[in-house]
VEXBARO-952003 format. One record per residue (C-alpha): residue in one letter; z, x, y. Coordinates in nm, 2 decimals, always signed. Layout:
BEGIN
   residu       zz       xx       yy
        A        Z        X        Y
...
This chain:
BEGIN
   residu       zz       xx       yy
        M    +2.01    -2.85    -2.10
        T    +1.80    -2.74    -1.80
        A    +1.80    -2.79    -1.43
        T    +1.51    -2.77    -1.19
        T    +1.54    -2.57    -0.87
        G    +1.24    -2.60    -0.65
        D    +0.93    -2.48    -0.84
        R    +1.13    -2.32    -1.12
        T    +1.32    -2.44    -1.43
        T    +1.64    -2.25    -1.50
        A    +1.92    -2.27    -1.75
        A    +2.19    -2.51    -1.64
        T    +2.45    -2.24    -1.60
        A    +2.70    -2.28    -1.31
        F    +2.71    -1.90    -1.25
        Y    +2.34    -1.88    -1.22
        D    +2.31    -2.18    -1.00
        Q    +2.58    -2.04    -0.76
        T    +2.40    -1.70    -0.75
        R    +2.06    -1.87    -0.69
        R    +2.21    -2.07    -0.40
        Q    +2.36    -1.75    -0.25
        L    +2.03    -1.56    -0.27
        A    +1.85    -1.86    -0.11
        R    +2.10    -1.84    +0.18
        L    +1.99    -1.48    +0.23
        G    +1.63    -1.59    +0.27
        L    +1.53    -1.48    -0.08
        P    +1.36    -1.69    -0.35
        D    +1.60    -1.82    -0.61
        G    +1.40    -1.66    -0.89
        D    +1.04    -1.58    -1.00
        P    +0.86    -1.91    -0.96
        Q    +0.75    -2.07    -1.29
        R    +0.47    -2.27    -1.12
        V    +0.31    -2.00    -0.91
        P    +0.25    -2.13    -0.56
        D    -0.05    -2.05    -0.35
        S    +0.00    -1.83    -0.04
        C    -0.11    -1.97    +0.29
        G    -0.10    -1.62    +0.46
        T    -0.39    -1.43    +0.60
        F    -0.47    -1.11    +0.79
        P    -0.50    -1.15    +1.17
        D    -0.88    -1.20    +1.13
        G    -0.84    -1.48    +0.88
        G    -0.91    -1.27    +0.57
        H    -0.72    -1.33    +0.25
        F    -0.78    -0.99    +0.10
        R    -0.90    -0.64    +0.17
        I    -1.02    -0.37    -0.07
        E    -0.82    -0.04    -0.07
        V    -0.93    +0.27    -0.26
        P    -0.64    +0.51    -0.31
        T    -0.63    +0.87    -0.42
        V    -0.93    +0.97    -0.20
        N    -0.82    +1.32    -0.16
        S    -1.12    +1.50    -0.01
        V    -1.33    +1.42    +0.29
        R    -1.64    +1.44    +0.08
        A    -1.50    +1.17    -0.16
        A    -1.42    +0.95    +0.14
        E    -1.77    +0.99    +0.28
        T    -1.93    +0.92    -0.06
        L    -1.73    +0.60    -0.11
        L    -1.79    +0.46    +0.23
        A    -2.16    +0.54    +0.25
        E    -2.23    +0.42    -0.10
        S    -2.03    +0.10    -0.06
        R    -2.23    +0.02    +0.25
        R    -2.56    +0.10    +0.07
        R    -2.47    -0.12    -0.23
        G    -2.36    -0.41    -0.01
        F    -1.99    -0.44    -0.05
        T    -1.70    -0.35    +0.18
        I    -1.42    -0.10    +0.14
        N    -1.16    -0.18    +0.40
        R    -0.91    +0.10    +0.35
        I    -0.92    +0.46    +0.22
        T    -0.59    +0.62    +0.12
        E    -0.54    +0.99    +0.09
        T    -0.24    +1.08    -0.14
        R    -0.21    +1.46    -0.17
        G    -0.04    +1.49    +0.17
        M    -0.15    +1.58    +0.51
        C    +0.00    +1.93    +0.49
        R    -0.26    +2.00    +0.21
        H    -0.55    +1.95    +0.46
        T    -0.67    +2.15    +0.75
        A    -0.68    +2.00    +1.10
        S    -1.06    +1.99    +1.07
        E    -1.05    +1.79    +0.75
        I    -0.80    +1.54    +0.89
        G    -1.03    +1.50    +1.19
        E    -1.32    +1.43    +0.96
        Y    -1.12    +1.16    +0.78
        V    -1.05    +0.99    +1.11
        A    -1.42    +1.02    +1.22
        L    -1.53    +0.85    +0.89
        G    -1.29    +0.57    +0.95
        E    -1.44    +0.51    +1.30
        E    -1.80    +0.54    +1.17
        Y    -1.76    +0.29    +0.89
        G    -1.49    +0.06    +1.04
        A    -1.24    +0.15    +0.76
        E    -0.87    +0.20    +0.79
        I    -0.77    +0.55    +0.70
        L    -0.42    +0.61    +0.57
        M    -0.29    +0.97    +0.52
        S    +0.02    +1.04    +0.32
        V    +0.32    +1.24    +0.44
        G    +0.30    +1.58    +0.28
        P    +0.66    +1.70    +0.22
        R    +0.78    +1.55    -0.10
        A    +1.00    +1.63    -0.40
        A    +0.71    +1.74    -0.61
        Y    +0.62    +2.02    -0.36
        D    +0.98    +2.13    -0.29
        I    +1.15    +2.42    -0.45
        G    +1.41    +2.20    -0.62
        G    +1.39    +2.19    -1.00
        S    +1.52    +1.84    -1.07
        V    +1.19    +1.66    -1.01
        Q    +1.03    +1.87    -1.28
        T    +1.27    +1.73    -1.55
        P    +1.23    +1.40    -1.73
        E    +1.53    +1.25    -1.57
        G    +1.47    +1.40    -1.23
        S    +1.11    +1.27    -1.22
        R    +1.26    +0.94    -1.12
        I    +1.31    +1.07    -0.76
        A    +0.94    +1.04    -0.73
        Y    +0.82    +1.18    -0.40
        R    +1.15    +1.13    -0.21
        L    +1.27    +1.40    +0.03
        R    +1.54    +1.65    -0.04
        G    +1.77    +1.76    +0.24
        Q    +1.75    +1.70    +0.62
        E    +1.50    +1.98    +0.68
        Q    +1.25    +1.79    +0.47
        I    +1.31    +1.48    +0.70
        V    +1.24    +1.71    +1.00
        R    +0.92    +1.84    +0.84
        A    +0.80    +1.50    +0.73
        V    +0.84    +1.37    +1.09
        E    +0.65    +1.68    +1.21
        D    +0.38    +1.60    +0.95
        V    +0.34    +1.25    +1.10
        K    +0.33    +1.39    +1.45
        R    +0.06    +1.64    +1.35
        G    -0.15    +1.35    +1.20
        I    -0.10    +1.14    +1.51
        G    -0.22    +1.43    +1.72
        L    -0.54    +1.45    +1.51
        G    -0.61    +1.08    +1.55
        V    -0.44    +0.94    +1.23
        R    -0.28    +0.60    +1.28
        G    -0.19    +0.50    +0.93
        F    +0.07    +0.67    +0.71
        V    +0.18    +0.64    +0.35
        V    +0.56    +0.69    +0.32
        Y    +0.74    +0.78    +0.00
        D    +1.10    +0.78    +0.11
        E    +1.30    +0.48    +0.25
        G    +1.51    +0.71    +0.47
        L    +1.20    +0.85    +0.63
        L    +1.07    +0.50    +0.68
        W    +1.39    +0.41    +0.86
        V    +1.35    +0.72    +1.09
        L    +0.99    +0.65    +1.17
        G    +1.05    +0.29    +1.23
        R    +1.33    +0.37    +1.48
        L    +1.12    +0.64    +1.65
        R    +0.84    +0.39    +1.69
        T    +1.07    +0.12    +1.83
        A    +1.21    +0.37    +2.07
        G    +0.87    +0.47    +2.20
        E    +0.89    +0.82    +2.05
        L    +0.59    +0.74    +1.83
        P    +0.29    +0.52    +1.92
        A    +0.36    +0.15    +1.88
        G    +0.03    +0.10    +1.69
        I    +0.09    +0.33    +1.39
        H    +0.09    +0.16    +1.05
        L    +0.37    +0.25    +0.80
        K    +0.28    +0.18    +0.43
        V    +0.54    +0.21    +0.16
        S    +0.41    +0.37    -0.16
        A    +0.45    +0.24    -0.51
        H    +0.61    +0.57    -0.59
        C    +0.92    +0.45    -0.42
        G    +0.97    +0.23    -0.73
        Q    +1.04    -0.10    -0.54
        G    +0.95    -0.43    -0.71
        N    +1.18    -0.71    -0.61
        P    +1.21    -0.95    -0.31
        A    +1.54    -0.80    -0.19
        S    +1.39    -0.45    -0.18
        A    +1.08    -0.59    -0.01
        Q    +1.28    -0.75    +0.26
        M    +1.48    -0.43    +0.31
        L    +1.16    -0.23    +0.35
        E    +1.02    -0.49    +0.60
        M    +1.34    -0.46    +0.80
        L    +1.32    -0.08    +0.80
        G    +0.98    -0.09    +0.96
        A    +0.72    -0.12    +0.68
        D    +0.39    -0.27    +0.79
        S    +0.27    -0.31    +0.43
        F    +0.43    -0.27    +0.09
        N    +0.30    -0.14    -0.24
        P    +0.52    -0.27    -0.51
        V    +0.54    -0.11    -0.86
        R    +0.22    -0.16    -1.05
        D    +0.31    -0.38    -1.35
        L    +0.45    -0.69    -1.18
        T    +0.35    -1.03    -1.33
        L    +0.20    -1.30    -1.11
        P    +0.53    -1.49    -1.07
        M    +0.70    -1.16    -0.96
        I    +0.43    -1.10    -0.71
        A    +0.46    -1.46    -0.58
        A    +0.83    -1.41    -0.53
        L    +0.76    -1.10    -0.32
        R    +0.53    -1.31    -0.10
        Q    +0.80    -1.57    -0.05
        A    +1.03    -1.30    +0.07
        V    +0.82    -1.11    +0.33
        A    +0.54    -1.17    +0.58
        I    +0.39    -0.82    +0.57
        P    +0.08    -0.76    +0.36
        L    +0.13    -0.66    -0.01
        D    -0.07    -0.38    -0.16
        C    -0.13    -0.46    -0.53
        H    -0.30    -0.25    -0.79
        V    -0.58    -0.42    -0.98
        D    -0.63    -0.11    -1.20
        N    -0.45    +0.22    -1.24
        P    -0.48    +0.58    -1.36
        R    -0.38    +0.65    -1.72
        T    -0.07    +0.85    -1.62
        S    +0.08    +0.53    -1.47
        G    -0.03    +0.28    -1.73
        G    -0.41    +0.27    -1.72
        F    -0.42    -0.11    -1.70
        I    -0.72    -0.30    -1.56
        R    -0.64    -0.65    -1.41
        T    -0.99    -0.75    -1.30
        Y    -0.95    -1.10    -1.43
        E    -0.62    -1.13    -1.25
        A    -0.76    -1.02    -0.91
        P    -0.84    -1.38    -0.80
        D    -0.49    -1.50    -0.89
        I    -0.33    -1.20    -0.72
        V    -0.52    -1.30    -0.40
        R    -0.42    -1.66    -0.44
        V    -0.05    -1.59    -0.47
        A    -0.02    -1.28    -0.25
        A    -0.25    -1.32    +0.05
        P    -0.26    -1.13    +0.28
        V    -0.31    -0.86    +0.01
        H    -0.48    -0.52    -0.03
        L    -0.64    -0.50    -0.37
        K    -0.60    -0.14    -0.48
        T    -0.91    -0.07    -0.68
        G    -1.08    +0.21    -0.87
        N    -0.80    +0.44    -0.99
        S    -0.87    +0.35    -1.36
        A    -1.15    +0.61    -1.32
        L    -0.89    +0.89    -1.28
        E    -0.65    +1.07    -1.51
        G    -0.36    +1.07    -1.27
        H    -0.24    +1.07    -0.91
        G    -0.29    +1.34    -0.65
        V    -0.62    +1.46    -0.78
        S    -0.96    +1.50    -0.62
        P    -1.22    +1.27    -0.78
        T    -1.53    +1.42    -0.93
        P    -1.88    +1.28    -0.85
        E    -1.88    +1.10    -1.18
        Q    -1.54    +0.95    -1.11
        L    -1.65    +0.84    -0.77
        D    -1.93    +0.65    -0.92
        D    -1.69    +0.48    -1.16
        I    -1.46    +0.39    -0.87
        L    -1.75    +0.23    -0.69
        R    -1.85    +0.04    -1.00
        Q    -1.49    -0.10    -1.03
        V    -1.48    -0.20    -0.67
        E    -1.81    -0.38    -0.71
        I    -1.69    -0.56    -1.02
        V    -1.37    -0.67    -0.85
        T    -1.56    -0.81    -0.55
        E    -1.80    -0.99    -0.79
        F    -1.51    -1.15    -0.97
        L    -1.35    -1.27    -0.65
        A    -1.68    -1.43    -0.54
        R    -1.72    -1.59    -0.88
        H    -1.37    -1.71    -0.96
        H    -1.21    -1.76    -0.61
        P    -1.51    -1.83    -0.38
        R    -1.28    -1.97    -0.10
        A    -1.10    -1.64    -0.06
        R    -1.23    -1.44    +0.23
        Q    -1.25    -1.07    +0.25
        S    -1.18    -0.91    +0.59
        G    -1.48    -0.74    +0.74
        T    -1.49    -0.38    +0.87
        R    -1.32    -0.30    +1.19
        S    -1.65    -0.28    +1.37
        A    -1.69    -0.65    +1.27
        G    -1.39    -0.76    +1.46
        L    -1.09    -0.55    +1.36
        A    -1.04    -0.33    +1.67
        L    -0.89    +0.01    +1.61
        E    -0.54    +0.05    +1.74
        P    -0.53    +0.22    +2.08
        A    -0.43    +0.58    +2.07
        G    -0.08    +0.65    +2.21
        A    +0.07    +0.96    +2.36
        V    +0.09    +1.26    +2.12
        P    +0.46    +1.31    +2.03
        G    +0.60    +1.65    +2.07
        K    +0.35    +1.75    +2.34
        E    +0.40    +1.77    +2.71
        A    +0.21    +1.52    +2.92
């Protein structure tokens, strides 16, 4: 015997029905929808999707990707650096910011302190690796906030966050006016979150976009969209060390169920995370971005990609530099 609840068919079990009703009262979907609904959401400019290229860990790589994408006639909306700001000189960070302004692209820099760079040994073990890039001890929270302040002082307005506690701190400092109101806080897939309850928690803590774990099915992604309003950042392909999958044919459906969504594209060219792409790998990244945009135009022609910031997405105004006297 089965019972239908909304768009999903579930086993007619009183326990499950009660739990589903309780979750619905919390503002969560009652399960992963079996008939995957379309999303009506868009970015502020009316776009359904944007293209994000992650693991762009050198200024030269960022310049090549942005210049070549313009020359080849497609748009990269967001560049994400993932080694950590503390691994870059002030001059390099300034060059990233200048490239974003020149090409109308959003530049996200990642918070540098993380478990993998710390002296603790647990993260180096098979079990301890599950802590991902989270922070160890209060001093690492202090240093992570300082890393964000350094980036803000150099013109960065978008940050990748790997620790939910740090997200909470940054969100509260932003609300209190201690950090500029216009900074963007993106939660990384390395936090390991992949369900609607976690998504809502991150949104409440201050996340402006959320990168769920990489291997979610379309119904799982649709359930996330039902739970939160912030943009989702979904991998269309991935490095070998985190699966190596390529979901090019699913990209139109990901946009359909998850809009507004950043399609994270090009990492299948890489062996792993936190690396600096070679010239050959940069060309493979560009090819994958071009293929994904082609598939969107062919299989979901009604989906609109956001343009560059120079085409209507104004840069966030710079705020006061935290930690400095006026």
